[in-house]
C-alpha positions in Angstrom: 1.5 -25.0 225.6 -0.3 -25.3 228.9 -1.8 -28.4 230.0 -5.5 -28.7 231.2 -4.5 -29.4 234.8 -2.7 -25.9 234.9 -5.6 -24.4 233.6 -8.3 -26.1 235.8 -6.4 -25.6 239.1 -6.5 -21.6 239.1 -10.1 -21.6 237.9 -11.1 -24.0 240.7 -9.2 -21.7 243.3 -11.2 -18.7 241.8 -14.5 -20.4 242.2 -14.0 -21.7 245.5 -13.1 -18.4 246.9 -16.1 -16.7 245.2 -18.3 -19.4 247.0 -16.7 -19.0 250.3 -17.2 -15.0 250.1 -21.0 -15.7 249.2 -21.3 -18.2 252.0 -19.8 -15.8 254.5 -22.1 -12.7 253.5 -25.3 -14.7 253.3 -27.9 -13.7 255.8 -28.9 -16.4 258.4 -31.7 -18.7 257.0 -31.0 -17.3 253.4 -29.5 -19.0 250.0 -26.7 -16.5 249.8 -28.0 -14.3 247.3 -30.4 -11.2 247.1 -30.5 -8.8 250.2 -33.0 -7.7 252.8 -35.8 -5.7 251.6 -35.9 -2.2 252.8 -38.9 -0.7 254.6 -39.4 1.6 251.6 -39.3 -1.4 249.0 -41.9 -3.3 251.5 -44.1 -0.3 251.4 -44.3 -0.1 247.7 -45.7 -3.4 247.7 -47.8 -3.3 250.9 -50.7 -1.4 249.4 -54.0 -3.6 250.3 -57.0 -2.0 251.7 -59.3 -3.6 253.9 -63.0 -3.5 252.6 -65.0 -3.7 255.8 -63.1 -1.0 257.9 -60.8 0.8 255.3 -57.6 -0.5 257.0 -54.7 0.6 254.8 -56.5 3.5 253.1 -53.8 6.3 252.7 -54.1 10.0 253.7 -55.8 12.2 251.1 -59.3 13.1 249.9 -61.2 13.7 246.7 -64.3 15.4 245.7 -67.0 14.2 243.2 -66.0 17.5 241.1 -62.5 16.3 240.8 -63.6 13.0 240.3 -65.7 13.6 237.3 -62.6 15.6 235.6 -60.4 12.7 236.1 -62.7 10.0 234.9 -63.6 11.9 231.8 -59.9 11.9 231.0 -58.9 8.5 232.2 -62.1 6.3 232.4 -64.5 7.3 230.0 -63.1 5.8 226.8 -63.6 2.0 228.4 -66.4 2.6 231.2 -68.4 5.1 229.0 -69.2 8.6 229.4 -71.6 7.9 232.7 -70.3 4.5 233.6 -72.5 2.6 231.3 -69.5 0.6 229.6 -68.1 0.8 226.1 -67.8 -2.4 223.8 -66.9 -5.4 226.1 -65.7 -3.2 228.9 -67.9 -3.6 232.3 -70.3 -1.3 233.2 -69.8 0.7 236.5 -73.5 1.9 236.8 -76.8 0.3 237.2 -77.7 -3.3 237.4 -79.9 -2.8 240.7 -82.0 -5.4 241.4 -80.6 -7.5 238.5 -78.5 -9.9 240.4 -81.2 -13.0 240.5 -81.9 -12.4 236.8 -81.0 -14.6 233.9 -78.4 -11.9 232.9 -77.4 -10.1 236.2 -75.2 -6.9 235.8 -72.9 -6.7 238.8 -71.8 -3.0 239.0 -70.4 -1.0 241.8 -73.9 0.1 242.6 -75.5 -3.5 242.6 -72.9 -5.9 243.7 -70.0 -4.6 245.5 -70.3 -5.0 249.2 -67.8 -2.1 250.3 -66.8 1.2 249.1 -62.8 1.2 250.4 -62.5 -2.0 247.8 -63.4 0.2 245.1 -60.3 2.5 246.1 -58.1 -0.4 246.4 -58.9 -1.8 242.9 -58.7 1.4 241.2 -55.4 2.2 243.0 -53.7 -1.1 242.0 -55.3 -1.6 238.6 -56.4 1.6 236.9 -56.3 2.9 234.1 -55.7 -0.1 232.6 -53.2 1.0 230.2 -51.0 2.7 233.2 -52.1 1.4 236.5 -50.1 2.8 239.8 -50.1 6.4 237.8 -52.8 8.1 239.8 -52.2 10.0 242.7 -54.0 8.8 246.1 -56.3 12.1 246.0 -57.5 11.2 242.2 -58.3 7.9 243.1 -60.3 9.0 246.2 -62.2 11.4 243.7 -62.8 8.8 241.3 -64.3 6.7 244.0 -66.6 9.5 245.1 -67.7 10.2 241.6 -68.4 6.5 241.0 -70.3 6.2 244.1 -72.2 9.4 243.3 -73.1 7.8 239.5 -74.6 5.1 241.5 -76.5 7.5 243.8 -74.7 6.0 246.8 -73.4 9.2 248.2 -74.6 12.9 247.7 -72.7 15.2 245.2 -71.2 17.1 247.9 -69.5 13.6 249.5 -65.8 13.9 250.1 -64.0 10.6 250.0 -61.1 10.0 252.5 -59.9 7.4 254.7 -62.7 8.1 257.5 -65.7 8.7 255.0 -65.5 5.5 252.7 -65.7 2.8 255.2 -69.1 4.4 256.4 -70.7 4.3 253.1 -73.4 1.4 252.7 -73.4 -0.4 249.9 -76.5 -1.8 248.5 -75.5 -5.4 248.4 -73.4 -5.5 251.7 -75.6 -7.8 253.8 -76.1 -10.3 250.8 -72.4 -11.7 251.4 -71.9 -14.6 253.2 -68.5 -14.1 254.9 -68.0 -17.5 256.6 -68.5 -20.7 254.3 -70.7 -23.1 256.4 -70.0 -26.0 254.1 -67.5 -28.4 255.7 -64.0 -28.9 253.9 -64.9 -32.6 253.5 -67.5 -35.0 254.0 -65.3 -37.6 255.5 -65.2 -38.0 259.2 -61.9 -37.0 260.6 -59.6 -40.3 261.9 -56.7 -39.3 264.5 -55.9 -43.0 265.4 -57.0 -46.7 264.5 -57.7 -45.5 261.0 -58.0 -47.8 257.9 -55.1 -50.0 257.2 -54.2 -48.8 253.7 -53.4 -52.6 253.1 -57.0 -53.5 253.4 -58.3 -51.1 251.0 -59.7 -52.6 247.8 -61.0 -51.0 244.7 -64.5 -52.3 244.1 -65.4 -50.4 241.1 -64.1 -48.1 238.6 -65.5 -45.6 235.8 -64.1 -47.7 232.8 -66.5 -48.9 230.5 -69.3 -46.9 231.8 -69.5 -44.1 229.2 -68.8 -41.3 231.9 -65.8 -39.4 230.0 -67.2 -37.1 227.5 -65.7 -37.8 224.0 -63.3 -35.2 222.6 -62.1 -34.2 219.4 -58.5 -35.3 219.6 -56.4 -38.3 220.1 -58.0 -39.6 223.1 -61.0 -40.7 221.0 -58.9 -43.4 219.4 -57.4 -44.4 222.9 -57.9 -48.0 223.6 -59.1 -49.3 227.3 -56.5 -50.8 229.0 
């Protein structure tokens, strides 16, 4: 019969050896596991497209005619034959002039500020059951077709990395790109600030009926 001491010593030696090999193989600044991402792996995630100038758009092109074919096969079941939307799926067309209405219709034609953003969204998220399955050319074609449905480009329009940033969307000038509001209304203090020991709570919300009642156990909780 082996003693627990005889069993533990070899196991401990194996664990120490494994730990030593991992530490020796670790990259500087890493935790000793995983590997450095290859350029191909990084490229697979680096797919974002900048809206205002189309930076990130890949090579390729697509026509409105080809977009109509892809749309009928991949998109019409959810977004309607002409972008009118089916059921609870969103409309892609219409809504122009409705953004100030009680029930605005934010569509590609009425709300979106940049055409390259449409390419980016289709490329990363559509079709909903199988994203990332469309070629760059077919995404360009879909983008051209949807822009054409919204009367934003002529039927002869060819979408590519050069033409998309030049499309003027109806709502582009109604976006505020720099928020004028301050992060906080408090004045910054860098020195001689308030001593935390001098801070006193002058009032609380307790007993003022400021918290809405619930339908759960909080209703029966007593004030402290």
